[in-house]
C-alpha positions in Angstrom: 57.0 55.4 -26.5 55.9 57.2 -29.6 58.7 58.4 -32.0 58.2 60.8 -34.9 59.9 59.8 -38.3 63.7 60.9 -38.0 65.3 62.0 -41.5 68.3 59.6 -42.0 70.8 62.6 -42.1 69.5 63.7 -38.7 70.3 60.3 -37.0 73.2 60.1 -34.7 76.5 59.4 -36.5 77.1 56.0 -34.8 73.6 54.9 -35.8 74.2 56.1 -39.5 77.7 54.1 -39.3 76.0 51.1 -38.1 73.2 51.2 -40.6 75.8 51.5 -43.5 77.9 48.8 -42.2 80.4 50.6 -40.0 81.9 49.0 -36.8 81.7 51.9 -34.2 78.7 52.8 -32.0 78.0 56.6 -32.0 79.6 59.7 -30.9 76.4 61.6 -30.1 76.4 61.6 -26.4 73.1 63.1 -25.7 71.2 60.7 -27.7 73.3 57.8 -26.2 72.4 59.0 -22.5 68.8 59.0 -23.3 69.0 55.7 -25.0 70.7 54.0 -22.1 69.1 55.8 -19.2 65.4 55.5 -20.1 63.6 53.2 -17.8 61.9 51.4 -20.9 63.6 48.8 -22.7 64.5 49.9 -26.4 65.4 47.7 -29.2 66.8 48.9 -32.7 65.9 46.5 -35.4 67.2 46.5 -38.8 65.3 46.3 -42.1 66.3 42.6 -42.1 64.3 42.2 -38.8 67.4 41.3 -36.8 68.4 43.1 -33.6 71.0 45.8 -34.1 71.3 47.0 -30.6 69.4 47.4 -27.4 69.7 49.5 -24.1 70.7 47.9 -20.8 67.1 47.9 -19.7 66.2 45.7 -22.5 69.1 43.4 -21.8 68.1 42.9 -18.3 64.6 42.4 -19.3 65.5 39.4 -21.5 68.3 38.2 -19.0 71.1 38.4 -21.8 74.2 40.3 -23.0 74.2 42.6 -26.1 76.5 40.1 -27.8 73.8 37.3 -27.3 71.0 39.7 -28.4 72.5 41.2 -31.6 71.6 39.2 -34.8 68.5 37.6 -33.1 65.5 37.8 -35.5 62.2 39.4 -34.5 60.5 36.2 -34.8 62.7 34.5 -32.2 62.4 37.5 -29.7 58.8 38.3 -30.1 57.7 34.7 -30.7 55.9 35.4 -33.9 54.5 32.5 -35.8 55.0 33.6 -39.4 57.5 35.9 -41.1 54.6 37.4 -42.9 54.0 39.5 -39.6 56.9 41.5 -40.7 55.2 43.2 -43.4 52.4 44.1 -41.3 55.0 46.0 -39.1 56.3 48.0 -42.1 53.0 48.8 -43.4 52.1 50.8 -40.2 53.5 54.1 -39.5 53.2 53.5 -35.9 52.2 50.4 -33.9 51.4 49.6 -30.3 50.1 46.2 -29.1 50.6 43.6 -26.3 53.1 40.9 -27.0 55.2 38.4 -25.3 59.2 38.4 -25.2 61.0 35.3 -24.8 63.9 35.6 -22.1 67.1 33.6 -22.3 66.1 31.1 -19.8 62.9 30.3 -21.8 60.4 32.1 -19.8 57.8 34.4 -21.3 57.3 38.0 -20.2 54.1 40.0 -21.3 54.9 43.4 -22.5 53.2 46.5 -24.0 55.3 46.9 -27.4 55.3 50.4 -29.1 56.6 50.0 -32.7 58.1 52.9 -34.6 59.4 52.8 -38.2 62.3 55.4 -38.9 62.2 56.8 -42.4 64.8 58.6 -44.3 64.4 62.0 -46.1 63.2 60.1 -49.1 60.5 58.5 -46.9 62.1 55.1 -47.2 62.1 52.8 -44.0 65.7 53.1 -42.4 65.2 51.1 -39.2 62.7 49.9 -36.6 62.5 51.1 -33.0 60.9 48.8 -30.4 59.9 50.2 -26.9 58.8 47.4 -24.6 57.2 47.9 -21.2 57.0 44.8 -18.8 53.4 44.4 -17.9 53.7 41.3 -15.8 52.5 42.8 -12.7 49.6 44.4 -14.5 48.6 41.2 -16.1 48.7 39.5 -12.7 46.6 42.3 -11.3 44.2 41.9 -14.2 44.0 38.1 -13.7 43.5 38.6 -10.1 40.9 41.2 -10.6 39.0 39.0 -13.1 39.3 36.1 -10.8 37.9 38.4 -8.0 35.1 39.5 -10.0 34.2 36.2 -11.4 34.3 34.9 -7.7 32.1 37.7 -6.5 29.8 37.0 -9.1 29.4 33.3 -8.5 29.3 34.0 -4.8 26.6 36.7 -5.4 24.4 34.4 -7.7 24.6 31.5 -5.2 24.1 33.6 -2.1 21.2 35.5 -3.7 19.6 32.0 -4.1 19.5 32.0 -0.2 16.9 34.9 -0.3 14.7 33.0 -2.7 15.0 29.7 -1.0 12.5 28.7 1.8 15.0 26.1 2.9 18.3 27.8 4.1 19.9 24.7 5.5 19.8 23.1 2.0 21.4 26.0 0.4 24.2 26.8 2.7 26.5 23.9 1.9 26.2 24.9 -1.8 27.3 28.4 -0.8 30.2 27.0 1.1 31.2 24.7 -1.7 31.1 27.6 -4.2 33.2 29.8 -1.9 35.7 27.2 -1.5 36.3 26.8 -5.3 36.3 30.5 -5.7 38.9 31.2 -3.3 41.0 28.1 -3.6 40.7 26.5 -0.3 39.9 22.8 0.4 37.3 23.3 3.5 35.1 25.9 4.9 32.4 25.8 7.6 29.8 27.6 9.3 29.9 27.0 13.2 28.9 28.4 16.6 30.3 28.3 20.1 27.4 29.7 22.1 27.0 26.6 24.4 30.7 25.9 25.0 32.0 23.2 22.6 32.1 24.0 18.8 29.0 23.3 16.9 29.4 22.8 13.3 26.1 23.6 11.7 27.2 23.4 7.9 30.4 22.4 6.2 32.1 21.6 2.9 35.2 19.8 2.4 36.9 18.8 -1.0 36.7 15.1 -1.8 40.7 15.2 -1.7 40.6 15.8 2.1 37.7 13.5 3.2 39.3 12.6 6.3 39.7 16.2 7.5 37.7 16.7 10.8 36.5 20.5 10.8 35.3 20.3 14.4 38.4 18.7 15.8 40.5 21.4 14.0 38.4 24.3 15.4 38.2 23.0 19.0 41.6 24.3 20.3 40.6 27.8 19.3 37.1 28.0 20.9 38.1 29.7 24.0 40.0 32.5 21.9 37.0 32.8 19.6 34.5 33.2 22.6 36.6 35.8 24.1 36.7 37.9 21.0 33.8 36.8 18.8 33.8 40.2 16.7 37.3 39.9 15.6 38.6 38.1 12.5 40.8 35.3 13.7 43.6 33.7 11.8 46.5 31.3 12.5 49.0 29.3 10.4 50.5 25.7 10.9 47.5 24.0 12.6 48.4 20.5 13.0 45.7 18.0 12.4 45.2 14.2 12.2 44.3 14.3 8.6 46.8 12.6 6.4 45.6 14.6 3.2 46.0 18.0 5.3 48.4 17.4 8.1 49.1 21.2 8.6 46.7 23.8 7.5 46.1 27.6 7.8 42.9 28.8 9.3 40.8 32.1 9.1 37.6 32.6 10.9 35.2 35.4 10.2 32.3 36.4 12.5 28.9 36.3 10.8 27.2 39.7 11.7 23.8 41.0 10.9 21.7 44.0 12.1 20.2 41.9 14.7 23.7 40.9 16.2 25.8 37.8 15.9 24.9 34.6 13.9 28.2 32.4 14.2 31.5 32.2 12.4 32.6 31.2 9.0 35.9 29.2 8.9 38.1 28.7 6.0 41.1 26.1 5.7 44.0 26.4 3.4 46.8 23.7 3.1 49.0 25.2 0.7 49.0 29.0 0.3 49.4 29.6 4.0 46.6 32.3 3.8 48.7 34.0 1.0 45.2 34.4 -0.9 43.7 36.3 2.1 44.9 40.1 1.4 43.6 40.0 -2.3 40.3 38.2 -1.9 39.3 38.8 1.6 36.5 41.1 0.7 34.9 38.0 -1.2 35.1 36.1 1.9 33.8 38.9 4.0 30.8 39.7 1.4 30.0 36.0 1.6 29.8 36.1 5.5 27.7 39.4 5.2 25.4 37.6 2.8 24.9 34.4 5.0 24.4 36.8 8.1 21.7 38.5 6.0 20.2 35.3 4.9 20.1 34.0 8.5 18.5 37.1 9.7 15.8 36.8 6.8 15.1 33.2 8.0 15.0 34.5 11.6 12.5 37.2 10.7 10.4 34.7 8.8 10.3 32.4 11.6 9.2 35.1 14.0 6.6 36.2 11.6 5.4 32.5 11.1 5.2 32.0 14.7 3.4 35.2 15.4 1.0 34.3 12.7 0.5 30.9 13.9 0.0 32.3 17.6 -2.3 34.7 16.4 -4.4 32.1 14.4 -4.3 29.8 17.4 -5.7 32.7 19.6 -8.4 33.6 16.9 -9.2 29.9 16.5 -10.1 29.3 20.1 -11.9 32.6 20.7 -15.5 32.1 21.1 -16.1 35.5 19.7 -16.9 36.9 16.2 -14.2 39.2 14.9 -14.9 41.8 12.2 -12.5 44.3 10.8 -14.1 47.4 9.4 -13.1 50.6 7.6 -14.5 54.0 8.4 -17.5 53.5 6.2 -18.6 50.4 7.9 -17.3 48.0 5.2 -16.4 44.6 6.4 -12.8 43.8 5.6 -12.4 40.6 7.4 -14.9 38.5 9.2 -14.2 35.3 11.4 -16.6 33.3 13.6 -16.3 29.7 14.6 -18.9 27.5 13.1 -20.9 27.2 16.3 -21.1 31.1 16.6 -24.6 32.5 15.9 -23.2 34.9 13.5 -21.2 32.3 11.5 -23.9 32.2 8.7 -23.3 35.8 8.1 -19.6 35.4 7.4 -19.7 35.1 3.6 -22.8 37.3 3.1 -21.2 40.4 4.6 -17.4 40.0 3.7 -16.7 43.2 1.5 -20.0 44.6 2.1 -21.3 47.3 4.8 -22.7 46.2 8.0 -25.6 48.4 7.9 -28.6 46.3 7.2 -27.2 43.2 8.9 -26.6 44.7 12.4 -28.9 47.2 14.0 -28.6 50.6 13.0 -28.2 51.8 16.7 -25.3 49.4 16.8 -23.5 51.0 13.9 -24.0 54.5 15.1 -22.9 53.5 18.5 -19.7 51.6 17.6 -18.6 53.3 14.4 -19.9 56.9 14.8 -19.9 59.3 11.9 -18.4 57.9 8.8 -16.3 61.1 8.1 -14.5 60.9 11.3 -11.4 58.6 12.1 -11.5 55.9 14.8 -10.3 57.4 18.1 -11.0 55.4 21.1 -12.6 52.0 22.1 -16.4 51.7 22.1 -18.6 49.3 23.9 -22.1 48.2 23.3 -23.9 46.2 25.9 -26.7 43.6 25.3 -28.2 43.9 21.8 -30.1 41.6 19.4 -29.7 41.1 15.9 -32.8 40.5 13.8 -33.5 36.7 12.8 -31.2 35.7 15.6 -32.7 34.9 19.0 -29.3 35.3 21.0 -28.1 38.2 22.9 -24.7 39.9 22.1 -22.3 42.6 23.4 -19.8 44.3 21.2 -16.5 46.3 21.6 -14.7 48.3 19.0 -10.9 48.7 19.2 -9.2 51.1 16.6 -6.3 49.6 14.7 -5.9 52.9 12.9 -7.8 56.0 12.1 -9.2 54.4 9.1 -9.5 50.7 10.5 -11.0 49.0 13.6 -11.5 45.7 15.0 -15.0 44.6 16.3 -15.5 41.9 18.7 -19.1 40.4 19.2 -19.5 38.2 22.0 -22.5 35.7 22.5 -23.7 36.5 26.0 -27.0 34.6 25.6 -25.9 32.1 28.3 -24.8 34.8 30.5 -28.0 36.6 30.3 -29.8 33.4 31.0 -27.7 32.8 34.0 -28.0 36.1 35.4 -31.8 35.8 35.1 -31.5 32.4 36.8 -29.4 33.9 39.5 -32.1 36.7 40.0 -34.8 34.2 39.9 -32.9 32.1 42.4 -32.4 34.9 44.9 -36.0 35.8 44.7 -37.1 32.2 45.1 -34.5 31.5 47.9 -35.7 34.6 49.6 -39.2 33.5 49.3 -38.5 30.0 50.4 -36.5 31.3 53.6 -39.0 34.1 54.2 -42.0 31.9 54.2 -40.8 29.5 57.0 -39.0 32.2 58.8 -42.3 34.1 58.9 -44.1 31.0 60.2 -41.6 30.4 62.5 -41.8 33.9 64.1 -45.6 33.6 64.1 -45.5 30.3 66.0 -42.9 31.6 68.3 -45.3 34.7 69.2 -48.4 32.5 69.5 -46.6 30.1 71.9 -45.3 33.0 73.8 -48.9 34.4 74.2 -50.2 30.9 75.3 -53.2 28.9 74.4 -55.0 25.5 75.0 -53.0 22.5 75.0 -54.3 21.6 71.7 -53.2 24.8 70.0 -49.9 24.9 71.6 -49.4 21.3 70.3 -50.2 22.5 66.9 -47.9 25.7 67.2 -44.9 23.4 68.3 -45.5 21.1 65.2 -45.8 23.8 62.8 -42.6 25.5 64.3 -40.7 22.2 63.9 -41.7 21.8 60.5 -40.9 25.2 59.2 -37.3 24.9 61.0 -36.8 21.6 59.2 -37.7 23.1 56.1 -35.3 25.9 56.5 -32.6 23.3 57.5 -33.2 21.2 54.3 -33.0 24.2 52.1 -29.6 25.3 53.7 -28.3 21.8 53.4 -28.9 21.8 49.8 -27.2 24.9 49.3 -24.2 23.7 51.3 -24.0 20.4 49.4 -24.0 22.2 46.0 -21.4 24.5 47.1 -19.3 21.4 48.2 -19.8 19.6 45.0 -18.8 22.7 42.9 -15.7 23.4 44.9 -14.7 19.6 45.1 -14.6 19.4 48.9 -17.4 16.6 48.7 -15.5 13.4 47.9 -17.4 10.6 46.2 -15.8 7.2 46.0 -17.5 4.4 43.9 -17.1 1.2 45.8 -19.1 -2.0 45.6 -22.3 -1.3 47.6 -25.7 -3.0 48.2 -28.3 -0.9 46.6 -31.5 -2.6 48.3 -30.9 -1.0 51.9 -30.1 2.5 50.3 -33.4 2.3 48.4 -35.2 1.0 51.7 -33.7 3.7 53.7 -34.5 6.4 51.2 -38.2 5.4 51.1 -38.4 5.3 54.8 -37.0 8.8 55.0 -39.6 10.3 52.6 -42.6 8.3 53.9 -43.7 10.7 56.7 -43.8 13.6 54.1 -46.0 11.3 51.6 -48.3 10.3 54.5 -49.3 14.0 55.1 -50.4 14.0 51.6 -52.0 10.6 51.8 -49.4 9.4 49.0 -48.4 5.9 48.8 -44.8 4.9 47.9 -44.9 1.7 46.3 -41.6 -0.2 46.5 -41.4 -4.0 46.3 -38.6 -6.0 44.9 -37.8 -9.8 44.9 -34.0 -8.8 45.3 -32.5 -8.9 48.7 -29.0 -8.2 47.5 -27.8 -6.2 44.5 -24.2 -5.1 44.4 -23.6 -1.9 42.4 -20.6 0.7 42.1 -21.6 3.6 44.2 -21.1 5.9 47.2 -23.7 5.0 50.0 -24.1 8.5 51.3 -24.3 10.1 47.9 -26.8 7.5 46.3 -28.9 8.0 49.5 -29.2 11.7 48.8 -30.0 11.0 45.2 -32.9 8.8 45.9 -34.3 10.7 48.8 -34.3 13.9 46.4 -35.9 12.0 43.7 -38.7 10.3 45.7 -39.2 13.4 47.6 -39.8 15.4 44.3 -42.2 12.7 43.1 -44.2 13.0 46.1 -44.0 16.9 46.1 -45.4 17.0 42.6 -48.0 14.4 42.9 -51.6 15.1 44.1 -52.9 13.8 47.1 -54.1 10.1 47.2 -51.7 9.2 44.4 -49.1 6.7 44.3 -45.3 7.0 43.6 -43.7 3.9 42.2 -40.1 2.9 42.8 -38.9 -0.1 40.7 -35.5 -2.0 40.2 -34.7 -3.7 36.9 -31.6 -5.4 35.8 -30.0 -4.6 32.6 -27.0 -6.4 30.9 -24.3 -4.7 33.1 -26.4 -2.3 34.9 -29.1 -1.8 37.6 -31.9 0.7 36.5 -34.0 2.3 39.2 -37.2 4.2 38.1 -39.0 6.7 40.3 -42.5 7.6 38.8 -45.3 9.9 39.7 -48.6 11.0 38.4 -48.2 14.7 38.9 -47.7 17.9 36.8 -45.6 16.6 34.3 -42.6 18.6 32.8 -42.9 20.7 29.6 -40.6 19.1 26.7 -38.7 22.6 26.4 -37.7 22.4 30.1 -36.3 18.7 30.2 -32.8 19.6 28.7 -32.3 22.3 31.5 -33.6 20.2 34.5 -30.2 19.5 35.8 -28.8 23.0 35.6 -28.3 25.0 38.8 -31.4 27.1 40.1 -33.4 26.0 37.2 -37.2 25.4 37.7 -39.7 24.6 35.0 -42.4 27.1 34.3 -45.2 25.2 35.1 -43.8 24.5 38.7 -43.2 28.3 39.2 -46.8 28.9 38.2 -48.2 26.4 40.5 -46.0 27.8 43.3 -44.7 24.5 44.3 -42.0 25.3 46.8 -38.3 24.5 45.9 -34.9 25.9 45.2 -34.1 24.6 41.9 -30.9 22.8 42.9 -31.9 19.4 44.1 -31.7 17.9 40.6 -28.3 19.7 40.1 -27.0 17.8 43.2 -28.5 14.5 41.8 -26.8 14.8 38.5 -23.5 16.0 40.2 -23.5 12.9 42.5 -24.3 10.3 39.7 -21.6 11.8 37.5 -19.2 11.3 40.5 -20.0 7.5 40.6 -20.3 7.0 36.7 -24.1 6.7 36.9 -26.6 8.2 34.5 -29.9 9.8 34.8 -32.7 10.1 32.2 -36.1 11.8 32.4 -39.6 10.6 30.5 -42.4 13.2 31.2 -45.7 14.0 29.8 -47.5 17.2 30.7 -50.3 16.6 33.3 -49.8 12.9 33.2 -46.6 12.4 35.5 -42.7 12.1 35.2 -40.5 9.1 35.5 -36.7 9.5 36.5 -34.4 6.5 35.3 -31.3 6.0 37.2 -28.6 3.6 35.9 -25.8 2.3 38.0 -23.0 -0.2 37.1 -23.3 -3.7 38.5 -20.3 -5.2 40.2 -19.4 -8.3 38.3 
C-alpha cells in the first residue's frame, strides 16, 4: 500500500522508542489495530536493513514467529543477490515491484512489494515500510493463461494448415500430436462408431506409451457413446493392458459441424486424472470444432469434385455441341467432340459472337432481342450452317437472365433415316399395290371367264403376283426377327456345296424367264465351313436373285467358290446396271436403294441386303462389293473353314 512520508515526531510512541533503542512496543492502540488487522503483510525495516517487526499476516506468509523474523536482513528475506540493491531502495521516494519472499521452510512465494521510505521532519530517512501481497494465485493464473494462449496459438496454426492442405488424412495425426503436447496428455485419437465397433481413423500416442491400444481402451464405452453421441463423455480409472499406462482417464468430445456429426475426439491422461479439463477444455473443444470444419471442407470438396467429374463425364459422352452464351450472343464456353461437325468452330468462336457463324435466323429465333433477358427455353428445328453439309436442331435453356446454354444436335442421320422411311413406305406401298392390283385384275378376269388359254394365263399371273407379295412380306418379317433377336443363328460345321446347289436351283426358274444362265460349276464335292444352313441359304438365294434381277436378258450370272488360307470365298457376279460408288457404303442399310435402281424402276424393298449382312454377321462371315457402273457387280462372301 502507498504511504506518505510521516514526520518522526508524529510516529507512534512505541515505534519511536523502538527506533531509538527502547524495549517496549507502542502505546498507540489505533495504529497497532490497523497494523495487525490489515489483510496485507507489513514489514518494518530499520535503516540497517534488518527487520524490526512484522504484523501477523506477514508472519503467517513466511511461516515463522516474530522472534525468528526480527533481525533478519532484507537480502535474506527478499533473496536479493547484492547488498548494493539497498541503496536503490533508499534513493526512491516510493517503490513498487514484484519480488519473491523466502519462507521458513525454504519455499519461494511470489509477491507484489510496495516499498515506502519514512522520513523525519528533517527529511532524513527514519525507517522502511514493506507491504507484501501474495500473488501466487495470480501467477498461476497468468501461467495457465499464457499456456492456454500458447496452446491455442499452436493448435490454431496447425489446424489452420488443415484448410490449406489437400490431404486431410496426412495432417490430422500432426494436429493430434500438437494437441497432445499442448494439453499434456499422452494419447489422443479421432474415431467413429457408426457401424457398431470402434473405428479409429487417426491417432497419436507418445513414444513413452507405445504399447497403449486406443481401440481396446475405447471399446467398452462404444454403446454409451452411441446412445448419446452429442454429449461430452468422461471417465476416470479406466483399466488397460498397457504396462506404461495401466490406468487412464478418458474424455470424449463429439466432432460437430454445420452438416452434422463427424465422429469423436478422444483424449487419454494417465497422471492428472482429467485435472486439466476445466482450465483448458476450450482448447480441446476448439480443436474438435476446427477438425469438424476441416472434415466438412473435405466433404464439400469431394462432393464438388464428384459433381464436376460427373458433369464432365456427361458432357464428354454427349454427342451434341454445347455453347454457353450471354445476352449479346457472345460465346462464353464451347464444347464439341472431335467427331462433331461443329468441332472446327470451337476455337474460332470462343469469346466471339455467334452472328456470322450461325445463320441469322438461328440467332434471332434462339437468342431474341439483345436487350431482353433470357426467360424461357427455345427450340429451332432442322437448320443448316454455311460450309457444313449436315442438318442440325438446337435448343436454348436459360441459366440466368444473362446466360443460357445452347445444345446443337446433329440430326443428319435422323433426317436421312426419316427420308429412307418415307421412301420405304412409298416403295413398299408401290410394291404391294402393284401385285395386289394385278391380283384383283386377274381375279376379275377369271370370274368373267375366257378361253382355256386365256384362263391359264390369268392363273399363272395371279400365282406369280401372290408369290411376289409373299416374298416381300417374308423379307419384312425376317428383318423384324433379326432386329428383335428372335431369329437365332448358330454357326456349326456345315457343308457349303449343297447350300449353293439348292440356292441356284431355287432362283433358276426366275432366271429362265429372262433367259439368264446361272453358271455354277465346282470340282469340290464337299466343303465344310462354319455357318447356319437355313441362314446361308437365305443369303445366297438373295444374292443370286439380285444378280438375276439386275442383269439384262440373255446374260450370265457366275457363282464361283475359291479357297483362301482359312476361309472359303464365294463370288456372285452379274453384268447388269452396276452400283454407283457413293452408294456402296450404304448398300447394307435398311431400306436403302441406289439411285440408279430407283430410276430404272427395278422392283425391290431395299431390305434384302440388310438381311444378308445381318445373317453373315451372325455366323462371323464377311461380305464385300465390287462394282462398276453399267459393267456389273460382284458380291464376295467369306466364310470360315472348319479345320
